[in-house]
ZAMARGU-4260 file (C-alpha; in steps of 0.2 Angstrom, whole numbers, plus 5000, padded with zeros to 4 digits):
<rodrens>
0) 5222/5282/5306 | 5237/5291/5309 | 5247/5295/5295 | 5266/5301/5297 | 5273/5313/5287
5) 5288/5302/5281 | 5299/5308/5266 | 5317/5304/5272 | 5329/5319/5265 | 5347/5321/5268
10) 5357/5337/5270 | 5375/5341/5274 | 5388/5328/5281 | 5378/5312/5286 | 5380/5295/5287
15) 5372/5281/5275 | 5366/5270/5288 | 5361/5275/5307 | 5373/5274/5322 | 5386/5267/5308
20) 5402/5275/5299 | 5397/5292/5305 | 5407/5308/5297 | 5423/5311/5306 | 5422/5324/5321
25) 5403/5321/5323 | 5392/5314/5336 | 5375/5308/5330 | 5358/5311/5338 | 5342/5301/5334
30) 5326/5313/5336 | 5313/5302/5333 | 5295/5299/5337 | 5286/5285/5347 | 5298/5277/5358
35) 5309/5271/5343 | 5293/5265/5333 | 5291/5280/5324 | 5296/5293/5312 | 5315/5297/5316
40) 5329/5307/5308 | 5348/5307/5313 | 5355/5324/5315 | 5376/5324/5316 | 5383/5337/5327
45) 5399/5344/5328 | 5398/5343/5348 | 5391/5330/5359 | 5372/5334/5362 | 5375/5331/5382
50) 5389/5344/5382 | 5379/5357/5393 | 5389/5366/5406 | 5374/5372/5417 | 5356/5368/5420
55) 5343/5377/5427 | 5325/5371/5432 | 5316/5353/5437 | 5313/5348/5420 | 5332/5338/5419
60) 5340/5321/5420 | 5338/5312/5436 | 5346/5299/5446 | 5339/5291/5463 | 5347/5279/5475
65) 5332/5266/5480 | 5343/5256/5490 | 5342/5269/5502 | 5322/5267/5504 | 5322/5257/5516
70) 5303/5254/5523 | 5297/5236/5522 | 5279/5230/5522 | 5271/5213/5521 | 5259/5219/5508
75) 5263/5226/5491 | 5247/5237/5494 | 5260/5245/5508 | 5275/5248/5497 | 5285/5264/5494
80) 5277/5273/5478 | 5290/5279/5468 | 5282/5286/5452 | 5264/5287/5443 | 5253/5295/5429
85) 5236/5290/5427 | 5242/5273/5417 | 5256/5268/5428 | 5259/5264/5447 | 5277/5260/5452
90) 5281/5256/5468 | 5299/5248/5477 | 5290/5234/5488 | 5304/5226/5503 | 5296/5211/5514
95) 5301/5197/5522 | 5293/5181/5526 | 5278/5175/5522 | 5262/5185/5518 | 5246/5182/5532
100) 5233/5189/5519 | 5228/5189/5501 | 5228/5203/5488 | 5219/5208/5471 | 5220/5222/5460
105) 5206/5229/5451 | 5215/5242/5444 | 5227/5233/5431 | 5237/5220/5427 | 5253/5219/5441
110) 5268/5215/5435 | 5285/5211/5448 | 5302/5210/5443 | 5311/5203/5458 | 5328/5212/5462
115) 5333/5200/5475 | 5328/5184/5487 | 5317/5169/5483 | 5301/5160/5488 | 5283/5155/5482
120) 5268/5163/5474 | 5251/5155/5479 | 5238/5161/5466 | 5222/5157/5459 | 5229/5145/5447
125) 5241/5138/5459 | 5259/5139/5466 | 5274/5145/5457 | 5292/5147/5465 | 5302/5164/5462
130) 5320/5171/5464 | 5331/5185/5458 | 5328/5191/5442 | 5310/5184/5439 | 5296/5193/5431
135) 5279/5189/5440 | 5266/5193/5429 | 5247/5194/5438 | 5233/5197/5428 | 5221/5211/5434
140) 5210/5203/5448 | 5222/5189/5451 | 5221/5185/5469 | 5238/5180/5477 | 5250/5179/5491
145) 5270/5177/5493 | 5281/5167/5506 | 5297/5173/5506 | 5314/5163/5511 | 5320/5178/5520
150) 5321/5195/5513 | 5314/5200/5497 | 5312/5215/5485 | 5304/5218/5470 | 5300/5233/5458
155) 5280/5232/5458 | 5275/5241/5440 | 5256/5242/5438 | 5246/5242/5421 | 5234/5256/5427
160) 5218/5250/5416 | 5226/5242/5406 | 5235/5224/5403 | 5254/5217/5399 | 5255/5209/5382
165) 5269/5203/5372 | 5276/5214/5357 | 5276/5208/5339 | 5292/5201/5335 | 5288/5204/5315
170) 5301/5195/5302 | 5311/5188/5319 | 5296/5178/5322 | 5286/5172/5337 | 5301/5163/5347
175) 5313/5177/5345 | 5318/5186/5362 | 5312/5172/5372 | 5300/5156/5366 | 5283/5159/5374
180) 5286/5141/5379 | 5298/5148/5390 | 5283/5156/5402 | 5278/5147/5417 | 5264/5144/5422
185) 5257/5140/5441 | 5256/5122/5445 | 5240/5112/5456 | 5255/5103/5466 | 5256/5098/5483
190) 5262/5114/5489 | 5248/5123/5482 | 5235/5108/5491 | 5244/5110/5507 | 5242/5128/5510
195) 5224/5126/5508 | 5209/5123/5521 | 5196/5131/5533 | 5205/5145/5542 | 5199/5161/5538
200) 5208/5171/5527 | 5206/5189/5521 | 5208/5198/5503 | 5212/5216/5501 | 5206/5222/5485
205) 5215/5237/5478 | 5203/5249/5466 | 5202/5268/5462 | 5220/5265/5475 | 5206/5262/5490
210) 5206/5247/5497 | 5192/5236/5502 | 5194/5218/5514 | 5184/5203/5510 | 5184/5188/5525
215) 5181/5170/5519 | 5181/5156/5532 | 5192/5145/5520 | 5206/5149/5509 | 5199/5155/5492
220) 5214/5149/5484 | 5206/5132/5484 | 5206/5128/5463 | 5205/5110/5457 | 5208/5114/5441
225) 5206/5124/5427 | 5210/5128/5408 | 5213/5144/5396 | 5225/5158/5392 | 5222/5173/5404
230) 5232/5167/5418 | 5251/5174/5430 | 5265/5168/5420 | 5284/5168/5424 | 5299/5173/5415
235) 5316/5175/5420 | 5328/5188/5412 | 5341/5175/5409 | 5328/5168/5398 | 5328/5181/5386
240) 5339/5181/5370 | 5342/5197/5366 | 5341/5204/5348 | 5361/5207/5343 | 5369/5216/5327
245) 5388/5215/5326 | 5388/5229/5314 | 5374/5240/5321 | 5367/5247/5337 | 5350/5241/5338
250) 5338/5253/5349 | 5328/5249/5367 | 5313/5245/5357 | 5321/5229/5351 | 5323/5224/5370
255) 5304/5227/5374 | 5299/5210/5384 | 5280/5217/5388 | 5270/5232/5383 | 5254/5241/5386
260) 5242/5254/5376 | 5255/5268/5388 | 5271/5261/5390 | 5282/5247/5386 | 5294/5236/5398
265) 5312/5233/5389 | 5325/5221/5398 | 5342/5225/5395 | 5355/5209/5398 | 5372/5205/5395
270) 5377/5203/5377 | 5392/5205/5365 | 5396/5222/5360 | 5396/5228/5342 | 5411/5221/5333
275) 5413/5232/5316 | 5424/5245/5315 | 5410/5257/5310 | 5398/5253/5322 | 5391/5263/5337
280) 5396/5252/5352 | 5386/5261/5366 | 5369/5269/5367 | 5367/5282/5353 | 5363/5300/5360
285) 5344/5304/5356 | 5327/5314/5359 | 5315/5303/5364 | 5301/5315/5361 | 5285/5308/5367
290) 5290/5296/5382 | 5299/5298/5398 | 5313/5284/5401 | 5313/5276/5417 | 5327/5264/5419
295) 5329/5254/5435 | 5349/5245/5436 | 5347/5227/5443 | 5366/5220/5442 | 5380/5222/5434
300) 5391/5237/5427 | 5382/5249/5418 | 5394/5252/5401 | 5384/5267/5397 | 5384/5276/5415
305) 5398/5281/5427 | 5394/5282/5448 | 5377/5269/5446 | 5377/5255/5456 | 5363/5240/5457
310) 5347/5246/5465 | 5347/5264/5458 | 5335/5271/5445 | 5337/5286/5433 | 5323/5297/5424
315) 5326/5306/5408 | 5309/5316/5404 | 5305/5319/5386 | 5311/5336/5378 | 5329/5335/5379
320) 5345/5323/5371 | 5353/5312/5382 | 5365/5297/5380 | 5381/5288/5386 | 5393/5299/5399
325) 5409/5306/5392 | 5419/5291/5399 | 5409/5278/5393 | 5408/5287/5375 | 5427/5288/5374
330) 5428/5269/5380 | 5414/5264/5367 | 5426/5273/5353 | 5442/5265/5358 | 5432/5247/5360
335) 5438/5246/5376 | 5425/5231/5380 | 5419/5218/5371 | 5404/5212/5381 | 5391/5223/5392
340) 5388/5214/5405 | 5375/5226/5413 | 5353/5220/5418 | 5342/5233/5419 | 5323/5237/5417
345) 5317/5250/5406 | 5301/5258/5406 | 5295/5271/5392 | 5279/5279/5395 | 5269/5289/5385
350) 5264/5300/5399 | 5273/5311/5409 | 5278/5303/5426 | 5275/5311/5443 | 5288/5307/5457
355) 5284/5303/5475 | 5290/5313/5491 | 5301/5297/5495 | 5309/5297/5481 | 5315/5315/5480
360) 5324/5311/5496 | 5335/5300/5489 | 5338/5308/5473 | 5357/5311/5468 | 5355/5330/5464
365) 5373/5331/5456 | 5367/5316/5441 | 5364/5331/5429 | 5381/5338/5428 | 5389/5320/5426
370) 5389/5324/5407 | 5401/5337/5410 | 5417/5335/5402 | 5430/5332/5417 | 5449/5340/5415
</rodrens>
């Protein structure tokens, strides 16, 4: 059993409460373990922890403009790979119209985030509509396809050899963040029955990133009934009620939507900004010492970042401090904004990610310099 050394101490000028009432002229940095779930200390610096003047080497903050990845395909297995490790496959899937085949993932659960577009999903359990901002969770082994009304873009998040679960909501109770009753499940409705028939269908199965094709003389999505709790579900970011405190900036872990054994998926949604005079009003500087942080920016104005637009993605590997850009930090100190209107998907992964060649082609190389204070 894991047992961290935990005996809180304090030295020098330090606040009594994290993220609040910082000693004048200091910059707080959270130095934590296990992606905000483990032991943590808070160091008060005389200068911003991101006030570097140069950076050499590959291990650095990175930003990518996924809008420039234009490859489209009618099959999710042909989507553009972005990043991966042994527990995660991350792809960007641009598609249009109807899939003419079915797919099944034997490698792990698949979580689709709908960046844009709308349409219908057909699977073993029935039919669900989808639209911008939806998460579609498909358990490992599900057989499915989509029919899009025009073009659509999905972020595909695979939990390789694992499954997605809901976080423990602790003292807030099971209905916090979103009520499980808000999860939509497939229906054996008229649309589902209408797509059944004796036309031959192919199922493209992915296992160990290799593919096998199974042909049926009929549509295998021919369920007439089902019962149980291992099934696809849908939830939209608009159904998420974020945890907030007007006196304390809550850590990203409070915004966890789904988790696996090796990574978590968090959703940042619009919320009021902290109003207490002593509370930090932007994300705090932090060293996430065990996890790589990946953020996909879906919509809105990202109040902790400069020059980031929807459809971009950032990567902050573990091992160095990061936090708000200088302009954002200044705006937070002045309480210039009263509400954050951003929507973003964050993936914190315990294992280092590998970037694809396609991703390197759309990197914003100067991102590492964006923390420099402009004259």
